[in-house]
N, C-alpha and C positions, 0 to 999 in steps of 0.2 A: 524551385531553386535547385540548380544542378549540383549533385553530390560530388562530382569529380572536378569541379572548378578549382583551378590552382592559380596562384599569383603568377603573373607574367614574368618570364625570365629577363625580359628587357622592359624596364619601366622607369621613365624619367620625366621630371616636371621642371619647367622653367620658373624662376622666381617671379612673383607678381608685384612685389615692392622693389623697385629698381632705383636705388639712389646713385647719384653721381659721386665723385670724390668731393670732399669739402675743402675749401681754400681758406687760409687764415689772412686776416687784414688787421692793421693796427690804426687806432685813431682815438678821438676824444669821445667820452660818453655824451657830451652835449652836442656832438655833431652826427648823431645817429641818422638823421634824415638827409644829410649831405654826403652822397656817395663819392663825390670827387675828392673828399678829404681823407680817404682811407687808402693806405698803401699796404702792399703785400708784406708779410712777415718773413724776412730772409732766414735761412739756416746757415749757421757758420760753425767752424770747427773750434774746439777749445782743447788745449793740452793741459793736463793736470798731473800732479804728483800725488799719488795715493799712498796709503800705508797698508801694512799687512793687517787685515782684520778678519780674514776668514777663519772658520773653525779648524783647528789644527788636529792632525792625527796624533796618536799617543807617541809615536816615534819622533815626532817633530817638536815635542813640548820641552825638550832639553833647553835650558836657559841659553847656553852658548849658541845652539842652532838658531834659536829665536832671535837673539841679538844679531847674528850674522845675516839672517833673512831681512831684518828691519833695515840694515845698512844698504840693502839693494832696493832702491825706490820702485814703487809700483806705478810706472809711467803709463798714462792712458791718453788717447786722443778720442774725443767724442764730439758728436754733433749736438748743438744746442739751438734753441729758438727762444727769443724773448721780445717783449714789446720795447720800443725805443724809450728813451728817458722822458720824452714829451707826450707820450700816449699812455692813457690809463685803461683802455678798453680793447678787448679782443673781439673781432667780428669773424664769425664762421658762417660761410654760405655754401649751400648745395641745393640741388634740385632732386625731386623724387617723382618718378613715374609710377602710377598705380594702374596695373594691367588687369584685364579680364581673363577669364578662362581657368580659374582655380579648379583643380581636379581633372582637367583635360591634359592627358600626357603629351609631352612633346615626342615621345617614342614609346611604343607599346606593341609587342609582337603577339598579343592574344586578344582577338576581337571580342570573345565572350567575356573575358575579364574586364576589358575596357567598358563594355556595355553595363556590366554590373556596377562598376565603379561610378560610372556616370549616373546611374539611378540612385546610388547611395548619396553622392554629392548633391544631386538635385533634391533629394528628400530633405537633406540638411538645409539647403538654401530656402526651400519652400516653408520650412518650419521656423528657422531662425534668421534667415538672411545673413548679411555680413555685418550687422549692426554692432554686435558685441566685439568682434575682432577689430572693426574700424574704430570703435570707441577707445580701445586700448592703444592702438597705433597712434591715434590722435593725441592721447594723453602723453605718450612718450616723446612726441614732437614738441608739445607745448611745455613740458617740464625740462626740456634741454638735456635729457639723458644722453643724447648723442655727443655731448661735449666731453663726456668721460671725466678725466682728471681735471680738465679745465673748469668743470662745474664746482669743484670742491674749493671752498674758501672765497668764492666770488662775493663781492658786496651786493651786486645787483646783476640779474640776468633777465634780459627781455628778448622774447622770441617773436619774430615777425614772419607770418606765413601767408603766402599769396597763392590763390588758385588762378593759374594762367590760362589764357585763351588767346590765340593769335599774337602771342608775345606780350600781352597786357594782362593786368590783374583784373579778373572778373569779380573777385571777392578777396578781402584781406582781413586777417585777424592779428591781434597783438596779445601776448600772454606774459604774465609775470611768472617766470619759471620757478622761482624759489617759493612761490605760494602754492605750488602743486607738489604733492607727495611723490616720491619715487618708490614708496613701499606699497601703495595701493592706487586704485584708479578712481578715487572719489573726488568730486568737485561739486560746488553749489553756487547759487546765484547767477550773476552775469557770466562768470567764467564757465559754468556748466552749459549755458546756452551757446556760448561761442564754441566750446569743445564739441557740442552736439552738431553744430553746423559743419565743423571741420570733419567730424566723423561721418556725417551724411555724404560729404563729398568723396571721402575715401571709399565708403561703401558703394557709391555710384560707380567709381572706377573699377572696383573688384567685380561688380555685377555686370559691367559692360554698358551701363545706362548712359555714360558719357565718357569722353576723353578727360583724364585727370593728370595734370602736371602741376606739382606744387613747388614753389620756390621758398626755401626755408633759410632765414637769416637770424643768427643768434648774436646778441651783444652781451658780453660778460665783462663787467667792470672789476678788474683784478688788481689794478695798481700800476703806476708808471714803472717801466723797466722790468716788470716781473716776467719770470720764465713762463712760457706756454708749452703745451704738450701735443705735438702732432703724432701721427702714427710712426712707429718704428719699423724699419725694414728688417726682414729676416734674411741674413746673409749666411748661406750654408757652408761656403768654402772660405771662411775667414781664417787668415793665417796669423801666426804669432807676430805681434808688432803692428798688425792692421788696426784701423779705427775700430774701437770696441762698441760704439753705438752709432748707427746710421739712421737718420730721420728721413721720412718721406717728403719729397719735394715735387712741385710742379713748376717747371721753369725757374727753379731756384728758390721758390717760396714754399713755406710750410703748408701741409695739408693732412687730411685724414682719409684713409682708405675707405672706399665705398663699402667694403665688407664689414668694417668696424661700425659704420653708420647703420648698416642693415641689422647687425647684431643688437645694437641698442634699441632700434625701433621695434624689433620683434621680442624684446624682453617683456613678455606679457603672460608667461606661463606661471600662474599661481594655482594651478589645478593639480599639481603633483602632490604626493603624500608629504605631510608635515610642512607645507609651504609657509605656514605662519612664522616659522623660525627664520628663514632666509629671505622670504619675500619673492617677488617675481624673478624668474630666470629666463634666459633666452630660449626660444622654442627650438628644440633639438630632438632628434629621434630617441635619444636615450637620456635626455635632460642633462647633458654634459655641461659642467662648469669647470673649465680648464684651470682657472686660478685656484680652485680648491682640490683639483685632481679627483673629482667625484662625479658619478652619474646618479642623478636623482630619480630616474625612471628605469628601474631595473627590470629586465625581462622575467626574472623569477616572480616578480610581483604582478606581472601582466599589465603593467602601466606604461610600457614603452610604446612607441608609435607603431611598430610592426605588429605587436600582439593586438593592439586595439584595432588597427586597420584590417588585419586578417579576420578577426572575429566579426567585425562589422560587415565587411564585403563578402567574405567567403561563407560565413556561418549565419549571417543575419542577426547576430547578437548586437543590439544597439547599446553602445556604452552610455554612461550617465552624461548629462548635459555638458559639464566641464570637460570631459574627455572628448566629446564631439567637437567642441571648440578647439581643443588642442590638436586633434587630428587634422582639422581644416587649416589650422595655422601652420602646421608642418607642410601641407600641400602648397600654401601660399609661399612659404620659405623656398620650396623647390628642392630638388636633389635627385639622386639615382637610387631607386628603392626596389629594383627587380630581385627575384629569387633565383639566382643562378644555380642553386643546389638542387 
C-alpha cells in the first residue's frame, strides 16, 4: 500500500439510480387497469385572503399596531392541484433506470487512486454484492415512499412495478404500499418473495448483469376532489406581490421532480448513530436532513462519507458492514467528492 496515496483532486461519480420525473393523473380506483380513463391533474392558481399569523417582534405587539396590521389583508396567489369531483384516486407514474458502474468515476485525475478505489469497490462487491442495497431500494419503491405527502392519509395505495424489455413488461409486481413499513425494511410471506424478485432485478442492473428499466405506477385512493401535492418550484428572484407558491408542471399537468423521487428511493440509511430514533434517512455524505436542519453523520465522529471512504481506500481500514453499505450507497447516489485542498 502506497503511503503517499492521496484522494484525487478531481473525483466525480454519476448517479446509478436514474428516475424520470413523475406525472400525476386522476381517475377512479376501480379503473386502475384501464389507462384510457386517466387524465392529467392540472395546476391552477388560487387567490386567497390570509390573516396576520406570524410571530410578532416585541415592538409590533402594541394593540393599536396589531389592529392596524390586521386591517391590511394578507393577499396571496398560490398554485394548487386537486383531483376533480368525480375522481377519488391519484395515479403517479415514472420510470427508473438502474445503471452499472458503481464506484467507477466519471472523472478522476489520479490513476493510482482510481486503481485503489476500484480494488476497494470490487472487494465489497465480491463479498456482499448489491443485494442489501437493492433490497432496500426495492422496499422504498414498494411502500410508496416516493409519494411523499400524497402517501399520508390515503385509504389505499397500490404500487405496480414492471421490468421493461423492448418496451414490454418482462415481469410485473403489485404491492400493497400501506402493508409495508416506512420505518424498517422487513417483510414476510408472499410480499417478501416479490420484494426479493424486484431486488434481484435492481441488483442485476447495478452489477451490469442486464439492462434494467422499471416502470413504477402508484395508485393512491385519497378521496374525490382532494388536494394533491406535486413538487414545488424554487423561485429565487420572487418579487413582492408575485405568486407565493409555484408548483411543478409538465405541459400544464402536475408532477414530481426526479430529484425528489431519487431522495425517497435512497432513504435507506439506518446505519448512522442512534438511527432507531428517527429511522432511515436519505443517503447523503453528512447524513443531512434539511427538514430538521441537522447532519446525522458528523465528521468529528468519523461517521461521514469522507472519513469512511478515506480510511477504507487510503489507509486500508475496513469499516463495519453497515458503514460499507453506506459508502457504496453514496457512490450509487453520485456526486463530486474530490479533495481540492
